[in-house]
C-alpha positions in Angstrom: 50.5 -31.2 33.3 47.0 -30.8 34.3 44.9 -28.8 36.8 42.1 -30.0 38.9 39.5 -29.7 36.1 41.5 -31.6 33.7 44.3 -32.4 31.5 47.1 -29.9 30.2 46.2 -28.2 27.1 45.3 -24.6 26.0 42.9 -24.0 28.9 45.8 -24.8 31.6 48.5 -23.2 29.6 46.6 -20.2 29.2 46.2 -20.3 33.2 50.0 -20.6 33.5 50.5 -17.4 31.3 47.9 -15.5 33.2 50.0 -16.2 36.2 53.0 -14.5 35.1 53.6 -10.9 36.1 54.1 -8.1 33.4 57.9 -8.0 32.9 60.8 -6.8 30.8 62.4 -10.2 30.6 61.9 -13.9 31.9 64.9 -15.7 33.2 63.5 -19.2 33.7 65.6 -21.5 36.1 66.4 -24.7 34.3 67.8 -27.5 36.2 66.9 -30.4 33.4 64.6 -32.1 35.7 61.0 -32.7 34.9 59.7 -29.6 36.7 61.8 -27.0 35.2 61.7 -29.0 31.8 57.8 -28.7 31.8 57.9 -25.0 32.7 60.4 -24.2 30.0 58.7 -26.1 27.4 55.5 -24.6 28.3 56.4 -21.2 27.9 58.5 -21.9 24.7 55.1 -23.4 23.1 53.3 -20.1 24.4 55.4 -18.2 22.0 54.0 -14.8 21.2 51.4 -14.9 24.0 53.9 -13.8 26.5 54.5 -10.4 27.4 58.3 -10.6 27.5 61.1 -12.7 25.9 62.5 -15.8 27.8 66.1 -16.7 28.7 67.1 -19.8 30.4 69.6 -20.2 32.8 71.3 -23.3 34.6 73.4 -23.1 37.9 76.0 -25.7 37.8 76.6 -26.3 41.5 79.6 -28.6 41.2 78.4 -31.1 43.9 77.2 -33.8 41.7 79.7 -36.1 39.7 77.3 -35.6 36.7 76.9 -32.0 36.9 78.7 -31.3 33.8 76.2 -33.9 32.0 73.5 -31.8 33.3 74.9 -28.6 31.8 75.3 -30.2 28.6 71.8 -31.6 28.3 70.2 -28.0 29.4 72.2 -26.2 26.5 71.2 -28.7 24.1 67.8 -28.8 25.0 67.7 -24.8 24.5 69.6 -25.0 21.2 67.4 -27.6 19.5 64.6 -25.0 20.4 66.4 -21.7 19.8 66.1 -20.7 23.2 68.6 -18.2 24.7 70.5 -20.0 27.2 73.3 -19.3 29.6 75.1 -21.6 32.4 76.3 -20.3 35.6 79.1 -22.0 37.8 78.6 -21.6 41.5 81.1 -22.1 44.4 79.1 -23.6 47.3 80.9 -23.7 50.8 80.5 -27.3 52.1 82.0 -26.7 55.4 78.9 -24.8 57.1 75.4 -25.9 57.7 73.4 -27.8 55.4 74.8 -28.1 51.6 71.2 -28.1 50.3 70.4 -24.7 51.9 74.0 -23.0 51.2 73.3 -24.1 47.6 70.0 -22.5 47.5 71.4 -19.2 49.2 74.3 -19.1 46.8 71.9 -19.6 43.7 69.6 -16.8 44.9 72.4 -14.6 45.6 73.4 -15.1 41.9 70.1 -14.5 40.7 69.7 -11.3 42.7 72.7 -10.2 40.9 71.8 -11.3 37.6 67.9 -9.5 37.6 67.8 -6.2 36.1 65.1 -3.6 36.8 61.6 -5.1 36.2 62.9 -8.5 35.4 61.4 -11.7 36.6 63.2 -15.0 37.5 60.8 -18.0 37.0 61.1 -21.3 38.9 59.1 -24.5 38.5 57.9 -25.1 42.1 54.7 -27.0 42.3 52.1 -28.5 44.6 54.2 -31.0 45.8 56.9 -28.5 46.8 54.4 -26.3 48.2 53.0 -29.2 50.5 56.7 -30.3 51.3 57.4 -26.7 52.3 54.4 -26.5 54.6 55.0 -29.7 56.3 58.8 -28.9 57.0 58.1 -25.3 58.3 55.4 -27.1 60.5 58.1 -29.3 61.7 60.4 -26.3 62.6 57.6 -24.9 64.7 57.0 -21.9 62.2 54.3 -19.1 62.6 51.9 -17.9 60.1 54.3 -16.9 57.4 55.9 -20.4 57.3 52.9 -22.1 57.2 52.0 -19.8 54.1 54.6 -21.7 52.2 56.1 -20.7 48.9 54.8 -17.3 47.7 53.7 -17.1 44.2 55.3 -13.9 43.7 58.0 -12.0 45.8 60.5 -9.0 45.1 64.1 -10.2 44.8 67.0 -7.2 44.2 65.8 -5.2 41.2 63.4 -7.5 40.1 60.9 -10.4 41.2 60.8 -13.9 41.7 57.5 -15.7 40.0 56.3 -19.4 40.7 53.3 -20.1 38.1 53.1 -23.7 38.5 52.2 -24.2 42.2 48.4 -25.4 41.0 50.0 -28.3 39.5 51.6 -31.5 41.1 54.8 -33.2 40.2 53.0 -36.4 38.6 51.0 -34.1 36.2 54.1 -32.2 35.0 55.9 -35.6 34.2 52.2 -36.9 32.4 52.4 -33.7 30.2 56.2 -34.2 29.3 55.6 -37.9 28.2 52.8 -36.7 26.2 55.0 -34.3 24.4 57.6 -36.9 23.9 60.1 -35.0 25.9 62.5 -36.7 28.2 64.4 -35.0 31.5 67.0 -35.8 33.9 66.6 -37.7 36.8 68.6 -36.6 39.8 70.0 -39.3 41.4 70.4 -37.2 45.0 66.5 -37.3 45.1 66.9 -40.9 46.4 69.1 -39.7 49.2 66.8 -39.9 52.1 69.1 -38.0 54.5 67.5 -35.0 53.0 64.3 -34.1 54.7 62.2 -33.5 51.4 63.3 -36.9 50.1 62.3 -38.8 53.1 58.9 -36.7 52.9 58.6 -37.4 49.4 59.6 -41.2 49.4 58.3 -42.4 52.9 55.7 -40.1 54.8 53.9 -38.6 52.3 52.9 -42.1 50.6 51.6 -43.3 53.9 49.8 -40.1 54.6 48.1 -40.6 51.0 47.1 -43.8 52.2 45.3 -42.5 55.1 44.1 -39.3 53.7 43.8 -39.2 49.9 44.5 -35.8 48.4 46.9 -34.8 51.1 49.2 -32.8 48.6 45.8 -30.9 47.6 44.9 -30.8 51.3 48.3 -29.1 52.1 48.4 -26.8 49.4 45.1 -25.2 50.3 46.2 -24.7 53.8 49.3 -23.3 52.6 47.1 -20.8 50.6 44.7 -19.9 53.1 47.7 -19.3 55.6 49.1 -16.7 53.0 45.7 -14.8 52.6 45.6 -14.6 56.4 49.6 -13.6 56.3 48.9 -10.7 54.0 45.9 -9.7 55.6 48.0 -9.3 58.9 50.6 -7.4 56.9 48.0 -5.1 55.5 46.7 -4.6 59.1 50.4 -4.1 60.6 51.1 -1.5 57.9 48.4 0.5 58.4 48.7 0.7 62.3 52.5 1.0 62.5 53.5 3.4 59.9 55.6 5.2 62.6 57.7 2.0 63.1 58.0 0.9 59.4 59.1 4.1 57.9 62.6 3.2 57.6 64.1 0.0 56.4 67.2 -0.2 58.5 66.3 1.3 62.0 63.0 1.2 64.1 62.2 3.8 66.8 62.2 1.7 70.4 59.9 3.8 72.5 56.8 3.3 69.9 57.6 -0.4 69.9 57.7 -0.9 73.5 54.3 0.8 73.9 52.8 -2.2 71.9 51.9 -5.5 73.6 54.6 -8.2 72.9 52.5 -10.3 70.3 51.9 -7.0 68.3 55.5 -6.5 68.7 56.5 -9.6 67.1 54.1 -9.0 64.4 55.7 -5.8 63.7 59.2 -7.3 63.6 57.9 -9.8 61.0 56.4 -7.4 58.8 59.8 -5.2 59.1 62.1 -8.2 58.3 59.8 -9.6 55.4 60.0 -5.9 53.9 63.9 -6.3 53.6 63.6 -9.7 51.5 66.1 -11.4 53.9 65.9 -15.0 55.8 63.2 -15.1 58.3 64.2 -14.8 62.0 62.4 -17.8 64.0 59.6 -17.0 66.5 61.5 -18.1 69.5 64.4 -15.7 68.4 62.2 -12.8 67.9 60.7 -13.3 71.2 64.2 -13.5 72.9 65.0 -10.4 71.3 62.0 -8.7 72.5 62.4 -10.0 76.2 65.9 -8.3 75.7 64.7 -5.2 74.5 62.2 -5.0 77.4 65.2 -5.6 79.8 67.8 -3.7 78.4 68.9 -0.5 79.9 71.5 1.8 78.6 74.3 1.2 78.2 72.9 -2.4 77.8 72.5 -3.4 74.0 70.0 -6.2 73.2 71.1 -8.1 70.1 70.3 -11.1 67.9 72.3 -12.4 64.8 71.3 -14.9 62.3 72.8 -16.0 58.7 74.8 -12.6 58.2 72.2 -10.3 59.5 72.1 -8.3 62.9 69.5 -6.9 64.8 71.0 -4.7 67.6 69.8 -1.8 70.0 71.7 1.4 70.4 70.1 4.3 72.3 66.5 4.6 71.1 66.7 2.8 68.1 66.9 -0.9 66.6 69.4 -1.2 63.7 69.0 -3.9 60.9 72.6 -4.8 59.6 74.0 -6.9 56.9 77.4 -8.0 58.6 78.9 -9.2 55.4 78.8 -5.5 53.7 80.1 -3.9 56.9 83.9 -3.2 56.2 86.4 -0.8 58.0 87.6 2.4 56.2 90.8 1.7 54.8 93.9 4.4 55.1 94.7 6.1 52.0 96.2 9.2 50.7 93.9 11.7 48.8 96.6 12.9 46.4 94.8 13.6 43.0 91.4 14.2 41.7 88.0 15.7 43.0 86.9 12.2 43.9 88.2 9.5 46.1 86.9 5.8 46.1 86.8 4.1 49.5 85.9 0.8 48.5 82.9 -1.5 48.4 79.9 -0.4 50.6 81.7 2.7 51.6 81.1 4.6 48.5 83.4 7.7 47.7 84.3 11.2 48.9 83.5 13.9 46.4 84.7 17.7 46.2 82.1 19.6 44.0 83.3 22.6 42.4 85.9 23.9 39.8 88.8 21.1 39.9 91.7 22.1 42.1 95.0 20.4 43.3 94.2 18.4 46.6 96.2 19.6 49.3 99.6 17.4 49.8 98.6 16.4 53.7 95.3 14.9 52.9 94.6 11.2 54.0 91.5 9.4 54.7 91.2 6.4 57.4 88.8 5.0 60.0 88.7 6.7 63.7 92.2 6.4 65.2 92.0 5.3 68.6 92.5 8.1 70.9 92.3 10.7 68.0 90.7 13.9 68.8 89.5 17.0 66.8 89.6 20.7 67.2 86.3 22.0 65.8 87.1 25.7 65.9 90.6 27.4 65.7 90.7 28.4 69.7 88.4 25.7 70.7 89.1 22.8 72.9 89.9 19.6 71.4 87.4 16.8 71.8 87.8 13.2 71.1 86.5 11.5 68.0 84.8 9.1 70.2 82.9 11.5 71.9 81.9 13.1 68.6 80.7 9.8 67.1 78.7 9.5 70.3 77.3 13.0 69.7 76.3 12.0 66.4 74.4 9.1 67.5 76.8 6.6 65.4 76.4 2.7 66.8 79.8 1.6 68.0 79.8 -1.3 65.5 79.6 1.1 62.6 82.1 3.7 63.5 85.2 1.9 61.7 83.1 2.2 58.6 82.9 6.2 58.9 85.7 7.9 56.9 87.5 10.5 58.7 89.6 13.1 56.6 93.0 13.9 58.1 94.7 17.3 57.1 98.3 17.3 58.4 97.6 14.2 60.5 94.7 16.1 62.4 91.2 15.3 61.7 89.2 17.5 59.8 85.8 16.0 58.8 84.0 13.1 60.0 81.6 11.7 57.3 80.4 14.6 55.7 78.3 16.2 58.7 81.2 17.2 61.2 83.6 19.6 59.3 86.1 21.7 61.2 86.2 25.5 60.9 89.8 25.2 59.4 88.3 22.9 56.6 84.8 24.9 56.3 87.0 28.1 55.5 89.1 26.4 52.9 86.0 25.1 51.2 84.2 28.5 51.3 87.5 30.0 49.8 87.8 27.6 47.1 83.9 27.5 46.4 83.7 23.9 47.0 81.4 21.4 48.9 82.5 18.2 50.5 80.4 15.3 50.2 80.4 11.5 51.1 78.2 9.2 48.9 78.2 5.9 50.9 76.9 2.9 49.0 75.8 0.7 51.8 71.9 1.4 52.4 72.5 1.5 56.3 75.5 3.8 55.9 72.9 6.2 53.8 70.2 5.8 56.5 73.1 6.5 59.2 74.3 9.5 57.4 70.6 11.2 56.9 70.3 10.8 60.8 73.7 12.3 61.4 73.0 15.2 59.1 69.7 15.8 61.0 71.4 16.2 64.3 74.9 17.8 63.1 77.2 19.5 65.2 78.0 23.2 64.3 81.7 24.1 64.3 81.3 27.4 65.1 79.7 26.8 68.4 81.4 25.2 71.7 80.1 22.1 72.8 77.6 22.1 75.6 
């Protein structure tokens, strides 16, 4: 393994170490191939020079007939060197999209769940991977962020992902392993040229290298320049669009529409990048921006990709992870001061001295045609109208818990509470709170509290 200045030795090893972020723990992605073997072996040899312990992790995708032998090889490699090791089996959906892409998505989802606070997942992406990524993104018509290729460091879940080998090429890693007398596994799927990367690696890049020697080095230099440009643009957008980027899950519409469309696109890219979600293509960003410019109430601009959705409602654009959006299921609240609502929806809680829950309490989503009487002698209002007054987007309304008392709505979320319910709470010295787990519902709850309906006053 070498850098542009010489063979892999103490100097380049120190460069690898210097590229590692400060962290509590390193999780090393270990497939058993040459790249990850070189990374893990280099870290193992670094020993006490590392700022944190290493733990090798192998993902068993179950797609290759020899997957079990790969797992065994990786486990044996680590046991021989006293490297902590764990293997994780993944279930890859093969019925939709690219198997390669689905495998990557499942792997990174598993890493997201694995990483603890301030922990780092290390991958063995190298210069050839960087060049291939830039070229493939170029063929997809990507913008500056795509041409920046693989980032050397990015956030993921509670931790981060780092790629300390982007300076070295595949041949450098293999040459160093041969010097060390270390074997690695060869993935037979690397010969399958139905995969774009294999076609590039086995056919196109050798031809480009003949015509333009050093093509990988040229492309990685371009990716590095594109990343510097992308980061400078991100800083510029952050400085000039704080009013648009203040929230992770909703963006005010009016200040966005005051910008020229190219600047709108920059703001959108920066917003989505900050959420660490799959990129939305340039074409689809502009399609959505054109919808926003043309959409008049009650029209709703919308775009979906992967499990994500951007949608306009009134004067905001909402970002929603559709995979976490669930309806509040009906259940009785017949004991305890706390009621669990299910994944994403969090729980309801009565704060105060423990008492018996009234026997006629149930919690459910909004029932069609339901009405609520906010004050004892007032008119009943439809739940639909109350949701509208609270500014709750239609597609989120089923997730909002409604407390029913004797079959009649007594509370919506924890921002609309009937006079009857409030009087009961006051008499018992209790407070009624909803603690949603989904971050979008938290955002929505905060905005609803800002515009809460006073049950003591008639609606205007």
